[in-house]
Backbone as CSV, one residue per row, in Angstrom:
resi,resn,N_x,N_y,N_z,CA_x,CA_y,CA_z,C_x,C_y,C_z
1,MET,203.411,-29.908,-39.290,203.662,-28.622,-38.426,204.235,-29.302,-36.864
2,LYS,202.561,-30.049,-36.462,202.422,-30.056,-35.739,203.052,-31.726,-35.224
3,SER,203.457,-32.446,-36.150,204.242,-33.974,-36.026,205.360,-33.158,-35.947
4,ILE,206.089,-32.228,-36.314,207.214,-31.249,-35.921,207.486,-31.317,-34.681
5,SER,206.606,-30.573,-34.289,206.510,-29.928,-32.868,206.704,-30.895,-32.123
6,PHE,205.923,-32.188,-32.479,205.599,-33.308,-31.076,207.065,-33.869,-31.155
7,ILE,207.452,-33.901,-32.308,208.867,-34.701,-32.359,210.101,-34.136,-31.258
8,SER,209.866,-32.343,-31.670,210.543,-31.662,-31.212,210.263,-31.704,-29.214
9,PHE,209.317,-32.080,-29.347,209.120,-31.878,-27.552,209.408,-33.268,-26.660
10,LEU,209.691,-34.711,-27.741,210.185,-35.550,-27.396,211.757,-35.334,-27.017
11,PHE,211.946,-34.991,-28.305,213.911,-34.212,-28.033,214.194,-33.731,-26.658
12,PHE,213.231,-32.980,-26.410,213.417,-31.867,-25.345,213.329,-33.020,-23.814
13,VAL,212.131,-33.216,-23.909,211.692,-33.892,-22.581,213.139,-35.632,-22.804
14,PHE,213.830,-36.205,-23.653,214.399,-37.115,-23.640,216.186,-36.314,-23.049
15,LEU,216.026,-34.765,-23.604,217.313,-34.261,-23.051,217.176,-34.167,-21.509
16,PHE,215.830,-33.534,-21.129,215.734,-33.207,-19.766,215.927,-34.390,-18.867
17,SER,215.663,-35.373,-19.582,215.821,-36.684,-18.637,217.112,-37.328,-18.250
18,ALA,218.413,-37.224,-19.584,219.174,-37.522,-19.888,220.366,-36.341,-19.043
19,CYS,219.534,-35.326,-18.879,220.193,-34.312,-18.058,219.957,-34.826,-16.456
20,ALA,218.859,-35.106,-16.331,218.494,-35.542,-14.705,219.083,-36.393,-14.446
21,GLU,218.908,-37.592,-15.274,220.674,-38.637,-14.910,221.161,-38.561,-14.476
22,LYS,222.415,-37.294,-15.445,223.291,-37.023,-14.970,223.439,-36.824,-13.788
23,LYS,222.248,-36.006,-12.922,222.827,-35.402,-11.777,222.710,-36.189,-11.201
24,GLU,221.785,-37.106,-10.959,221.557,-38.293,-10.189,222.904,-39.118,-9.818
25,VAL,223.978,-39.278,-10.481,225.198,-39.895,-10.648,225.274,-40.716,-9.415
26,PHE,225.455,-42.080,-8.877,226.031,-42.477,-7.388,227.317,-41.884,-7.424
27,ASP,227.461,-41.469,-6.129,228.234,-40.863,-5.659,228.986,-41.533,-4.345
28,PRO,229.891,-42.652,-4.321,230.495,-43.719,-3.635,231.055,-43.010,-1.970
29,ALA,232.373,-41.936,-2.655,232.440,-40.833,-1.509,231.801,-40.500,-0.585
30,ALA,230.585,-39.800,-1.519,229.556,-39.266,-0.919,228.396,-40.038,0.272
31,ALA,228.251,-41.058,-0.453,227.735,-42.220,0.186,228.653,-42.675,1.454
32,PHE,229.869,-43.035,0.953,230.251,-43.578,2.224,230.870,-42.259,3.458
33,GLY,230.506,-40.741,3.044,230.835,-40.093,3.894,229.337,-40.373,5.244
34,MET,228.326,-40.199,4.196,227.308,-40.326,5.113,227.055,-41.481,5.925
35,ALA,227.448,-42.428,5.319,227.519,-43.900,6.007,228.315,-43.163,7.284
36,GLU,229.467,-43.007,7.204,230.525,-42.693,8.538,229.821,-42.097,9.186
37,GLU,229.066,-40.998,9.260,228.477,-40.323,10.070,227.055,-41.139,11.071
38,LYS,226.482,-41.621,10.626,225.488,-42.638,10.740,226.486,-43.597,11.548
39,MET,227.464,-44.410,11.226,228.318,-44.923,12.089,228.931,-44.192,13.995
40,GLN,229.002,-42.932,13.503,229.300,-42.117,14.825,228.432,-41.892,15.376
41,LYS,227.119,-42.022,15.004,226.178,-42.062,15.892,225.321,-42.965,16.489
42,GLY,226.008,-44.443,16.379,225.865,-45.495,17.066,223.982,-46.196,15.945
43,ASP,223.940,-45.326,14.878,223.059,-45.526,14.032,223.772,-46.493,12.847
44,TYR,223.984,-47.976,13.335,224.141,-49.118,12.987,224.151,-49.996,11.493
45,GLU,222.204,-49.621,12.026,221.978,-50.735,10.526,221.803,-49.539,9.361
46,ASN,221.518,-48.242,9.923,221.558,-47.461,8.536,223.124,-47.332,7.653
47,ALA,223.765,-47.616,8.609,225.182,-47.017,8.432,225.418,-48.349,7.540
48,ARG,224.979,-49.442,8.190,225.478,-50.733,7.478,224.566,-50.621,6.097
49,LYS,223.658,-49.867,5.658,222.807,-50.402,4.378,223.709,-49.017,3.549
50,GLY,223.860,-48.223,4.389,224.508,-47.063,3.281,225.976,-48.030,2.825
51,TYR,226.912,-48.153,3.457,227.490,-49.378,3.248,227.952,-50.561,2.198
52,GLN,226.160,-50.740,2.348,225.744,-52.072,1.411,225.630,-51.416,-0.099
53,GLU,224.967,-50.398,0.339,224.424,-49.834,-1.074,225.664,-49.650,-1.967
54,ILE,226.948,-48.657,-1.200,228.330,-49.044,-2.177,228.472,-50.026,-2.914
55,GLN,228.415,-50.984,-2.356,229.134,-52.482,-2.710,227.938,-52.805,-3.927
56,GLU,227.015,-52.611,-3.736,225.356,-52.892,-5.151,225.750,-51.767,-6.076
57,LYS,225.922,-50.791,-5.906,226.297,-50.062,-6.775,227.477,-49.739,-7.506
58,SER,228.614,-49.562,-6.852,229.934,-49.960,-7.581,230.293,-51.085,-7.006
59,PRO,230.118,-52.391,-7.984,230.851,-53.572,-7.457,231.892,-53.479,-7.456
60,GLU,232.811,-52.732,-8.086,234.197,-52.853,-8.755,234.227,-52.748,-6.838
61,ARG,233.795,-52.481,-6.088,234.498,-51.895,-4.282,234.032,-52.832,-3.318
62,THR,233.198,-53.903,-3.997,232.363,-55.112,-3.176,233.562,-55.211,-2.178
63,TYR,235.070,-55.597,-2.198,235.589,-56.205,-1.627,237.045,-55.180,-0.970
64,GLU,236.098,-53.973,-0.978,237.248,-53.138,0.144,237.389,-52.737,0.780
65,PRO,238.767,-53.211,1.800,239.022,-53.476,3.020,237.913,-52.314,4.051
66,ALA,237.959,-51.039,3.624,237.185,-50.236,4.261,235.530,-50.409,4.779
67,LEU,235.099,-51.165,3.391,233.554,-51.379,2.981,233.128,-52.626,4.109
68,MET,233.860,-53.710,3.852,233.790,-55.098,4.973,233.936,-54.957,6.235
69,LEU,234.942,-54.134,6.618,235.713,-54.043,7.825,234.455,-52.835,8.550
70,ARG,233.663,-52.003,8.246,232.880,-51.294,8.429,231.586,-52.194,8.780
71,ILE,231.448,-52.908,7.677,230.079,-53.985,7.923,230.241,-54.548,8.982
72,ALA,231.000,-55.755,9.202,231.290,-56.186,10.177,231.140,-55.370,11.635
73,ASP,232.152,-53.935,11.777,231.451,-53.449,12.974,230.245,-52.734,13.157
74,THR,229.680,-53.110,12.135,227.924,-52.793,12.620,227.377,-53.666,13.322
75,TYR,227.779,-55.061,12.470,226.952,-55.900,13.491,227.272,-56.137,15.047
76,TYR,229.020,-56.005,15.254,229.432,-56.065,16.082,228.872,-54.451,16.793
77,GLY,228.729,-53.846,16.432,228.088,-52.683,17.467,226.677,-52.926,18.046
78,GLU,225.915,-53.891,16.801,224.945,-54.410,17.444,224.768,-55.909,18.119
79,GLU,225.518,-55.909,18.638,225.211,-57.263,19.041,225.307,-58.263,18.750
80,LYS,225.234,-58.678,17.086,224.992,-59.266,16.253,226.174,-59.706,16.166
81,TYR,226.957,-61.247,17.317,228.206,-61.750,16.837,228.286,-62.846,16.005
82,GLU,227.250,-63.296,16.186,227.286,-64.626,15.013,227.375,-63.696,13.503
83,GLU,226.453,-62.372,12.860,226.990,-62.127,11.884,228.189,-61.512,11.616
84,ALA,228.390,-60.784,13.262,230.074,-60.105,12.612,231.111,-60.822,12.376
85,LEU,231.289,-61.867,12.834,231.733,-62.836,12.847,232.252,-63.387,11.870
86,VAL,231.099,-63.939,10.960,231.259,-63.896,9.452,231.926,-62.538,8.428
87,GLU,231.708,-61.832,9.091,231.950,-60.782,7.903,233.494,-60.356,8.483
88,TYR,234.045,-60.772,9.721,235.280,-60.408,10.188,236.224,-61.479,9.734
89,ARG,235.552,-63.142,9.039,236.631,-63.652,9.026,236.423,-63.408,7.340
90,SER,235.511,-63.150,6.815,235.491,-62.724,5.199,236.700,-61.376,5.026
91,PHE,236.776,-60.850,6.002,237.746,-59.565,5.438,239.465,-60.279,5.578
92,LEU,239.556,-60.958,6.467,240.633,-61.928,6.682,240.924,-62.657,5.778
93,ASN,239.889,-63.039,5.214,240.330,-64.534,3.642,240.230,-63.560,2.326
94,TYR,240.492,-62.196,2.637,240.457,-61.277,1.587,241.662,-60.538,2.064
95,HIS,241.612,-60.063,3.171,242.764,-59.234,3.263,243.603,-59.683,4.549
96,PRO,244.487,-60.952,4.039,245.272,-61.817,5.170,246.270,-60.732,5.969
97,ALA,246.731,-59.574,4.823,248.162,-58.596,4.993,247.823,-57.411,5.277
98,ASN,246.363,-57.032,5.511,245.693,-55.893,5.957,246.350,-55.213,7.034
99,LYS,246.871,-53.761,6.851,246.836,-53.005,8.209,245.828,-53.561,9.427
100,GLU,244.926,-53.848,8.935,243.746,-54.052,10.010,243.201,-55.523,10.737
101,ALA,244.665,-56.506,9.719,244.328,-57.896,10.545,244.463,-57.923,12.049
102,ALA,245.194,-57.358,12.410,245.039,-57.221,13.862,244.007,-57.324,14.675
103,TYR,243.165,-55.935,13.927,242.116,-55.763,14.591,241.003,-56.696,14.762
104,VAL,241.211,-56.995,13.468,239.802,-58.021,12.603,240.094,-59.235,13.796
105,GLN,241.173,-59.800,13.496,241.436,-61.017,14.636,241.545,-60.860,15.495
106,TYR,241.421,-59.900,16.832,241.287,-59.639,18.210,239.192,-59.653,17.771
107,GLN,238.632,-58.801,16.861,237.240,-58.846,16.681,236.704,-60.309,16.795
108,ILE,237.447,-60.734,16.403,236.680,-62.941,15.946,236.808,-63.039,17.374
109,ALA,238.322,-62.628,17.857,238.177,-63.526,19.557,237.396,-62.587,20.211
110,MET,236.565,-61.566,20.507,235.973,-61.155,20.894,234.637,-61.635,20.952
111,CYS,234.028,-62.067,19.286,232.817,-62.362,18.760,232.352,-63.957,19.701
112,ASN,233.574,-64.422,19.848,233.263,-65.442,20.983,232.885,-65.272,22.177
113,TYR,234.160,-64.593,22.980,234.279,-63.865,24.251,232.842,-63.321,24.589
114,MET,232.007,-62.822,23.854,231.012,-61.752,24.310,229.393,-63.015,24.151
115,ARG,230.132,-63.841,23.595,228.841,-64.744,23.670,229.163,-66.237,24.835
116,LEU,229.669,-66.182,26.005,230.513,-67.200,26.466,229.334,-67.363,27.615
117,SER,229.000,-68.820,27.738,227.601,-69.002,29.023,228.375,-69.060,30.226
118,THR,227.944,-69.352,31.067,228.142,-70.055,32.648,228.724,-71.469,32.955
119,ILE,229.568,-71.553,33.756,230.590,-72.748,33.663,229.763,-74.349,33.712
120,ASP,228.386,-74.337,33.605,227.961,-75.278,33.974,227.344,-75.668,32.410
121,ARG,227.637,-74.741,31.552,227.322,-74.860,29.728,228.528,-76.006,29.690
122,ASP,227.968,-76.371,27.913,229.336,-76.397,27.118,229.771,-75.669,26.971
123,PRO,231.825,-76.068,27.271,232.685,-74.962,27.081,233.141,-74.660,25.665
124,GLU,232.212,-75.259,25.010,233.176,-74.838,23.476,233.301,-73.616,23.137
125,MET,232.610,-72.974,23.001,232.718,-71.114,22.670,233.931,-70.364,23.734
126,THR,234.022,-71.438,25.032,234.771,-70.767,25.779,236.577,-71.268,25.220
127,ARG,236.673,-72.685,24.745,237.300,-72.975,23.962,238.080,-72.250,22.650
128,THR,236.862,-72.108,22.011,236.907,-71.542,20.569,237.532,-69.873,20.987
129,ALA,237.016,-69.363,22.405,237.349,-67.769,22.313,239.171,-67.999,22.840
130,LEU,239.392,-68.714,23.465,240.598,-68.521,23.716,241.729,-69.346,22.385
131,ARG,241.193,-69.959,21.552,241.805,-70.222,20.402,242.549,-69.035,19.831
132,GLU,240.758,-67.864,19.629,241.134,-66.957,18.729,242.139,-66.105,19.666
133,PHE,242.144,-66.226,21.207,243.167,-64.848,21.728,244.336,-65.839,21.077
134,GLN,244.976,-66.910,21.356,246.212,-67.169,21.112,246.590,-66.988,19.438
135,THR,245.401,-67.147,18.323,245.957,-66.637,17.381,246.501,-65.493,16.748
136,LEU,246.007,-64.433,17.827,245.945,-63.159,17.646,247.529,-62.943,18.378
137,LEU,247.636,-63.640,19.252,249.470,-63.870,19.864,250.093,-64.219,19.075
138,ALA,249.901,-65.219,18.552,250.492,-66.160,17.527,251.268,-64.736,16.224
139,LYS,250.078,-64.436,15.598,250.278,-63.840,14.552,250.589,-62.528,14.434
140,PHE,250.152,-62.060,15.453,250.320,-60.508,15.554,250.768,-60.308,17.067
141,PRO,252.266,-60.551,17.376,252.732,-61.058,18.912,253.036,-59.461,19.870
142,LYS,253.078,-58.231,18.641,253.564,-56.729,19.122,252.426,-55.735,19.141
143,SER,251.216,-56.551,18.707,250.097,-55.589,18.198,250.124,-54.435,19.321
144,VAL,248.893,-54.025,18.999,248.399,-53.110,20.633,247.240,-53.711,21.096
145,TYR,246.901,-55.014,21.285,246.122,-55.598,21.542,246.636,-57.460,22.866
146,GLU,247.987,-56.472,22.478,249.036,-57.992,22.996,248.402,-58.050,24.157
147,LYS,248.168,-57.349,25.445,247.688,-57.095,26.763,246.128,-57.647,26.627
148,GLU,245.144,-57.370,25.774,243.812,-57.524,25.743,244.119,-59.097,25.277
149,ALA,244.965,-59.397,24.567,245.048,-61.089,24.191,245.480,-61.756,25.679
150,ARG,246.088,-61.822,26.055,246.870,-62.299,27.318,245.614,-62.333,28.400
151,GLU,244.813,-61.551,28.483,243.927,-61.321,29.380,243.087,-62.716,29.010
152,GLY,242.100,-62.245,27.995,241.955,-62.549,27.198,241.716,-64.573,27.606
153,ILE,243.274,-64.917,27.419,243.900,-66.131,27.465,243.504,-66.806,29.242
154,ALA,243.751,-65.196,29.500,243.409,-65.934,31.234,242.550,-66.283,31.386
155,LEU,240.942,-65.318,31.293,240.110,-65.463,31.754,239.100,-66.719,30.783
156,CYS,239.830,-67.056,29.861,239.180,-68.267,28.842,239.386,-69.427,30.015
157,SER,241.415,-69.602,30.507,241.398,-70.386,30.761,240.775,-70.652,32.082
158,ASP,240.761,-69.874,32.553,240.165,-69.535,34.400,238.615,-70.463,33.882
159,LEU,238.095,-70.194,33.313,236.788,-70.397,32.696,236.412,-72.067,32.764
160,LEU,237.345,-72.597,31.609,237.650,-73.837,31.758,237.944,-74.433,32.641
161,ALA,239.076,-74.077,33.846,239.571,-74.713,34.596,237.664,-74.490,36.041
162,GLN,237.163,-73.686,36.053,235.989,-73.682,36.373,235.372,-74.844,35.903
163,TYR,235.050,-75.286,34.857,234.206,-75.872,34.208,234.829,-77.200,34.315
164,GLU,236.282,-77.830,34.774,236.536,-78.920,35.014,236.242,-79.379,36.579
165,MET,236.378,-78.219,37.831,236.132,-78.512,38.860,234.294,-78.740,38.692
166,TYR,233.595,-78.179,38.448,232.306,-78.393,38.125,231.905,-79.996,37.791
167,VAL,232.444,-80.059,36.878,232.226,-81.717,35.955,232.922,-82.704,37.553
168,ALA,234.293,-82.208,38.238,234.895,-83.854,38.820,234.095,-83.735,39.867
169,GLN,233.284,-82.143,40.582,232.502,-82.180,41.456,231.217,-82.920,41.733
170,PHE,230.701,-83.047,40.115,229.480,-83.589,40.262,229.862,-85.085,39.959
171,TYR,230.969,-85.821,39.366,231.388,-87.043,39.880,231.669,-87.486,41.265
172,GLN,232.528,-87.044,42.101,232.513,-86.409,43.004,231.376,-86.918,44.149
173,ARG,229.884,-85.922,43.860,228.812,-86.027,44.577,228.184,-87.680,44.106
174,LYS,228.741,-88.062,43.343,227.711,-89.462,43.011,228.508,-90.561,43.155
175,GLY,229.342,-90.452,43.957,230.214,-91.750,44.505,231.140,-92.054,43.343
176,ASN,231.404,-91.321,42.415,232.903,-91.936,41.131,233.913,-91.267,41.174
177,LEU,234.666,-91.646,42.760,235.489,-90.694,42.682,237.024,-90.919,41.919
178,ARG,236.656,-92.116,41.476,237.821,-92.369,40.097,238.035,-91.588,39.245
179,VAL,236.258,-91.534,38.851,236.516,-90.251,37.286,236.711,-88.724,37.935
180,ALA,235.935,-88.749,38.940,236.714,-87.198,39.648,237.899,-86.658,39.683
181,ILE,239.126,-87.794,40.115,239.759,-87.687,40.484,240.894,-87.648,38.975
182,VAL,239.904,-87.955,38.210,240.850,-87.981,36.471,240.415,-86.140,36.354
183,ARG,239.571,-85.958,36.647,239.114,-84.707,35.858,239.821,-83.673,36.703
184,TYR,240.146,-83.699,38.125,240.659,-82.952,38.782,242.293,-82.772,38.520
185,GLU,243.125,-84.218,37.919,244.391,-84.458,37.641,244.363,-83.235,36.320
186,LYS,242.804,-82.969,35.321,243.232,-82.761,34.391,243.012,-81.663,34.157
187,LEU,242.380,-80.665,35.096,242.354,-79.618,35.504,243.392,-78.700,35.906
188,LEU,244.169,-79.530,36.874,245.793,-78.752,37.598,246.661,-79.294,36.363
189,ALA,246.428,-80.071,35.303,247.729,-80.358,34.772,247.483,-79.116,33.342
190,ASP,246.430,-79.079,32.976,245.945,-77.973,31.915,246.009,-76.537,32.231
191,TYR,245.470,-76.554,33.458,245.133,-74.490,33.976,246.076,-74.545,35.158
192,PRO,247.313,-74.962,34.976,248.075,-74.503,36.535,247.977,-72.816,37.032
193,GLY,247.639,-72.719,38.524,247.968,-70.807,39.116,246.200,-70.596,38.617
194,SER,245.232,-71.477,38.164,243.736,-70.994,37.851,243.493,-70.640,39.557
195,THR,242.162,-69.528,39.553,241.499,-69.767,40.591,240.969,-70.609,41.495
196,VAL,240.733,-72.419,40.789,240.521,-73.339,41.576,241.703,-74.174,41.699
197,GLU,242.442,-73.711,41.507,243.791,-74.876,41.702,243.696,-75.487,43.021
198,LYS,243.638,-74.454,44.069,243.769,-75.291,45.509,242.910,-76.067,45.996
199,ASP,241.863,-75.527,45.235,240.211,-76.471,45.492,240.853,-77.549,44.688
200,ALA,241.029,-77.725,43.771,240.787,-79.136,43.264,242.107,-80.009,43.786
201,LEU,243.208,-79.084,44.005,244.269,-80.301,44.937,244.080,-80.921,46.224
202,TYR,242.902,-80.237,46.864,242.541,-80.750,48.473,241.653,-81.491,47.992
203,GLU,240.411,-81.197,46.826,239.392,-82.288,46.903,240.245,-83.649,46.179
204,ALA,241.157,-83.533,44.999,241.610,-85.072,44.709,242.778,-85.649,45.601
205,ALA,243.207,-84.980,46.588,243.959,-85.522,47.972,242.956,-85.857,48.566
206,LYS,241.393,-85.646,49.097,240.602,-86.233,49.837,239.895,-87.718,48.931
207,ALA,239.950,-87.519,47.838,239.129,-88.310,47.194,240.170,-89.727,46.854
208,SER,241.844,-89.274,46.883,242.490,-90.213,46.626,242.407,-91.180,48.254
209,LEU,242.311,-90.077,49.293,242.506,-91.156,50.985,241.433,-91.919,50.692
210,THR,239.788,-91.682,50.591,238.925,-92.460,50.412,239.388,-93.358,49.945
211,LEU,239.342,-93.481,48.713,239.746,-94.619,47.919,241.485,-95.682,48.053
212,GLY,241.283,-95.139,49.791,243.274,-95.731,50.531,243.488,-95.852,49.621
213,GLU,244.240,-94.645,48.840,245.656,-94.395,47.811,246.132,-93.538,49.054
214,ARG,247.062,-93.488,49.638,247.622,-92.699,50.560,248.859,-91.620,50.139
215,GLU,249.573,-92.544,49.620,250.665,-92.039,48.885,250.280,-91.277,47.844
216,LYS,249.813,-91.053,47.416,248.512,-90.039,46.041,248.225,-88.703,46.763
217,ALA,247.749,-89.357,47.975,246.753,-88.216,48.780,247.930,-87.483,49.385
218,ARG,248.700,-87.926,50.070,249.694,-86.879,50.624,250.539,-86.507,49.520
219,SER,250.944,-87.316,48.041,251.419,-85.780,46.937,251.018,-85.071,46.647
220,LEU,249.989,-84.923,46.872,248.790,-83.818,46.543,248.477,-82.904,47.761
221,ALA,248.465,-83.402,48.683,248.808,-82.543,50.027,249.520,-81.443,49.965
222,GLU,250.694,-81.924,50.011,252.227,-81.839,50.075,252.340,-80.558,49.029
223,THR,251.935,-80.753,47.849,251.730,-79.896,46.662,250.924,-78.770,46.788
224,LEU,249.619,-79.145,47.652,248.567,-77.916,47.772,249.439,-77.054,49.048
225,VAL,249.835,-77.829,50.141,250.265,-76.890,51.064,251.948,-76.010,50.879
226,GLN,252.498,-76.477,49.678,253.694,-76.259,49.520,253.102,-74.785,48.371
227,LYS,252.202,-74.636,47.942,252.002,-73.292,46.730,250.966,-72.516,47.416
228,TYR,250.132,-73.226,48.604,249.317,-72.398,49.445,248.979,-72.874,50.622
229,PRO,250.145,-72.206,51.286,250.595,-72.022,52.561,249.350,-72.067,53.465
230,ALA,248.651,-71.267,53.250,247.302,-70.909,54.125,246.334,-72.466,54.177
231,MET,246.232,-73.261,53.144,245.662,-74.277,53.623,246.579,-75.387,54.081
232,ALA,247.594,-74.917,54.787,248.044,-76.131,55.894,247.434,-76.832,57.119
233,ASP,246.201,-76.132,57.724,245.912,-76.597,58.929,245.010,-77.647,57.962
234,LYS,244.231,-76.910,57.218,243.024,-78.164,56.033,243.876,-78.750,55.817
235,ALA,244.937,-79.175,55.234,245.371,-80.268,54.513,246.264,-81.161,55.448
236,ALA,246.452,-80.651,56.590,246.620,-81.812,57.613,246.321,-82.789,58.228
237,PRO,245.131,-83.345,58.040,244.677,-84.370,58.307,244.928,-85.266,56.773
238,LEU,245.394,-84.858,55.456,245.368,-85.222,54.432,246.937,-86.018,54.837
239,LEU,247.643,-85.337,55.017,249.245,-86.198,55.439,249.294,-86.535,56.666
240,GLY,247.950,-87.232,57.478,248.457,-87.870,58.544,248.697,-87.348,59.661
241,GLN,248.131,-85.934,59.708,249.030,-84.844,60.895,247.492,-84.315,61.479
242,PRO,247.498,-83.940,63.126,246.384,-83.075,63.547,246.341,-81.754,62.771
243,GLY,244.788,-81.007,62.731,244.599,-80.540,62.637,243.260,-80.127,61.836
244,THR,242.440,-79.077,60.856,241.265,-79.179,60.758,240.679,-80.143,59.836
245,ALA,239.415,-81.017,60.464,239.104,-82.465,59.931,238.896,-81.982,58.597
246,ALA,239.317,-82.912,57.436,238.967,-82.757,56.351,237.419,-82.291,55.756
247,ARG,236.954,-81.940,54.804,235.289,-81.769,55.193,235.138,-82.287,53.461
């Protein structure tokens, strides 16, 4: 009798445990909702843990667009741009035609843009951001991010122009005028209309005149005056005319 009672007890325990396990079945939809609440509150780390839990406990949803995008956004929200970039690129690899693809490409560009450094540093990150904004325009020309893409292109281009100006002036100060002129000309060719264009034209003309290349200096000075009439007095000596002395 005792043996039978013990067996009955074990069966009861097993049955209770089975019922308990059924009650604890993981609910991906509920978990996603909880993670979304944390996301809305800016609790990015715990939101990400929630999204990742769904991926771990529901492997069939690992590459679900919403989960991949949210995880990327949590990293971006924490300003962990390198990690976010990896996740955004992964999203596009798996879902290139997804309705959120334009947004993701914009975020890829922004991940690079947000890490830009000063003009005296390696401009590679600026070039990368520029390419990503250009990719956004090329692949999604009518997206809601078109204006932001054009603004990003303009800003990155101007930063690159400033970098070329910085390098050219460095060589000019060192007395290496020919190399300086090459850098000024690169700036003028690659980034027309930049905020430093008038300065590049003036400095290139001045360096050319110092080297005795009068025709080249005159041509650059004429372009300067034509595009920036307010510079006429300063450019006059470069044109062989009286005016404010070249400095």
